[in-house]
C-alpha positions in Angstrom: -148.5 11.4 -0.6 -151.9 9.7 -0.5 -153.0 6.0 -0.4 -156.2 5.0 -2.2 -158.5 2.7 -0.3 -159.0 0.4 -3.4 -155.2 -0.1 -3.6 -155.4 -2.5 -0.6 -153.9 -5.3 -2.5 -150.7 -3.4 -3.1 -150.8 -2.1 0.3 -151.1 -5.5 1.9 -148.2 -6.7 -0.3 -146.0 -3.8 1.1 -147.1 -5.0 4.7 -146.1 -8.5 3.9 -142.7 -7.5 2.5 -142.1 -5.3 5.4 -142.7 -7.8 8.2 -140.5 -10.4 6.3 -137.5 -8.2 6.4 -136.7 -9.2 10.1 -133.6 -11.1 11.2 -136.0 -13.7 12.7 -137.2 -14.4 9.1 -133.8 -14.5 7.6 -132.1 -16.5 10.4 -130.1 -13.7 11.8 -129.7 -11.3 8.8 -131.9 -8.1 9.1 -132.9 -7.0 5.5 -133.7 -3.5 6.8 -130.5 -2.7 8.7 -129.8 0.8 7.7 -131.1 3.8 5.8 -129.7 2.6 2.4 -131.8 -0.6 2.8 -134.8 1.4 3.7 -134.4 3.4 0.4 -134.0 0.2 -1.5 -137.1 -1.3 0.1 -139.2 1.7 -1.0 -137.7 1.8 -4.4 -138.7 -2.0 -4.8 -142.1 -1.8 -3.0 -143.1 1.8 -3.6 -146.2 3.5 -4.6 -148.7 2.7 -7.2 -148.5 4.5 -10.7 -149.3 8.2 -10.4 -147.6 8.5 -7.1 -144.6 6.4 -7.7 -141.8 8.2 -6.0 -143.5 9.4 -2.8 -142.3 6.7 -0.5 -138.8 6.7 -2.0 -138.5 10.4 -1.6 -139.5 10.1 2.0 -136.9 7.3 2.7 -134.2 9.4 1.1 -135.0 12.1 3.6 -135.1 9.7 6.6 -133.1 9.8 9.7 -132.0 7.0 12.1 -134.9 7.9 14.2 -137.3 7.2 11.2 -135.6 3.9 10.6 -136.1 2.9 14.3 -139.8 3.9 13.8 -140.0 1.7 10.7 -138.6 -1.2 12.8 -141.2 -0.6 15.4 -143.9 -0.5 12.8 -143.0 -3.8 11.3 -143.2 -5.4 14.8 -146.6 -4.0 15.2 -147.8 -5.2 11.8 -146.4 -8.6 12.4 -148.2 -8.9 15.7 -151.5 -8.1 13.9 -150.8 -10.8 11.3 -149.9 -13.3 14.0 -153.2 -12.6 15.9 -155.8 -12.2 13.2 -159.0 -11.8 15.1 -161.3 -9.5 13.2 -161.7 -7.0 16.1 -158.0 -6.8 16.7 -157.0 -6.4 13.1 -159.6 -3.6 12.7 -158.5 -1.9 15.8 -154.8 -2.2 15.1 -155.0 -1.2 11.5 -157.3 1.8 12.4 -154.5 3.1 14.6 -151.9 2.5 11.9 -153.9 4.9 9.7 -153.7 7.7 12.2 -151.2 9.7 10.4 -153.8 10.3 7.5 -155.5 13.6 7.2 -159.0 11.9 7.0 -160.3 10.7 3.7 -161.0 12.5 0.6 -162.0 11.9 -3.1 -159.2 12.1 -5.6 -159.1 11.5 -9.4 -158.8 8.0 -10.6 -155.7 7.7 -12.8 -157.3 4.8 -14.7 -160.5 6.6 -15.5 -160.3 10.4 -16.1 -164.1 10.9 -15.4 -164.1 9.0 -12.0 -162.9 9.6 -8.5 -161.9 7.2 -5.6 -161.5 7.5 -1.9 -157.9 8.1 -0.6 -156.2 9.1 2.7 -153.7 11.9 2.2 -150.6 12.6 4.4 -149.5 16.1 5.4 -146.2 17.5 4.1 -144.4 16.7 7.3 -145.0 13.1 7.3 -142.1 10.7 7.7 -141.5 7.5 5.9 -142.7 5.6 8.9 -146.0 7.6 8.8 -146.4 6.7 5.2 -145.6 3.0 5.7 -147.9 2.9 8.7 -150.8 4.4 6.5 -150.1 2.0 3.7 -150.0 -1.1 6.1 -153.3 0.1 7.9 -155.1 0.5 4.6 -153.8 -2.8 3.3 -155.0 -4.6 6.5 -158.4 -2.9 6.6 -159.0 -3.6 2.9 -158.2 -7.3 3.3 -160.4 -7.7 6.3 -163.3 -6.0 4.7 -163.0 -7.6 1.2 -161.4 -11.0 1.8 -161.8 -11.7 5.4 -159.5 -12.3 8.5 -158.6 -15.9 7.4 -156.2 -14.3 4.8 -153.6 -13.5 7.6 -151.2 -16.5 8.0 -147.8 -17.8 9.0 -145.6 -19.2 6.3 -146.3 -22.9 5.4 -142.6 -23.8 5.2 -141.6 -25.6 8.4 -138.2 -23.9 8.3 -139.5 -20.3 7.8 -140.7 -17.8 10.5 -142.3 -15.5 7.9 -146.0 -14.4 7.7 -148.1 -12.9 4.9 -151.4 -11.5 3.9 -153.0 -13.6 1.2 -154.6 -11.3 -1.5 -154.8 -13.9 -4.2 -158.2 -14.6 -5.8 -158.5 -18.3 -4.7 -157.0 -17.6 -1.3 -154.7 -20.7 -1.3 -151.3 -19.0 -0.9 -149.2 -21.1 1.4 -145.8 -19.3 1.7 -144.6 -15.8 2.6 -142.2 -15.8 -0.2 -143.4 -18.5 -2.7 -140.4 -18.2 -5.0 -138.2 -18.9 -2.0 -140.1 -20.8 0.6 -142.1 -22.8 -1.9 -139.0 -23.8 -3.8 -137.2 -24.9 -0.6 -140.2 -27.1 0.4 -140.3 -28.5 -3.1 -136.6 -29.4 -3.1 -136.8 -30.9 0.4 -139.7 -33.0 -0.7 -137.9 -34.1 -3.9 -134.8 -35.1 -1.8 -136.9 -37.1 0.6 -138.6 -39.0 -2.3 -135.2 -39.7 -3.7 -133.9 -41.0 -0.4 -137.0 -43.2 0.0 -136.6 -44.6 -3.4 -132.9 -45.4 -2.8 -133.8 -47.0 0.6 -136.4 -49.2 -1.1 -134.0 -50.3 -3.8 -131.3 -51.3 -1.3 -133.8 -53.5 0.7 -135.1 -55.3 -2.3 
């Protein structure tokens, strides 16, 4: 397996999805409790085209020790997102890329006459090694390209999630926009309805 440096948007997305599987975010329900859930996670958030099944294959060969290593990894990545100073992000993400075998040029699947930089893993790498490399490249790419202000807590007052904002305008507010954003909209709507009812009863 290899991770291309210019795939940092995808990689940062995987990092965001990983940290938001914790019981803390889901109010007591860990969304990565066992090896079956790990396989499902990698199936849903796996590799870019051209290397699509590598993470899933590693997850299917994983042991309980590998799952524990992934749990430790998500804690490490969450700590980086929660403390987004530039130096700390760079140092932490560089450590996360340690499983890589350096950097090399590989063919660009989108342009047959071009190459791009990538970090390969050795054949004995685990799924935790692979996810560590993915998260490290995602964080480093965002810091370099978009800046450390893109690492944020969820804007929902009832959510403990966090995320890396890779959107072009940089205005993302929620760790899971379809869930947290909708909850906030529903809460605001109900508050407006209650205020309208209260005004109508006092008139």
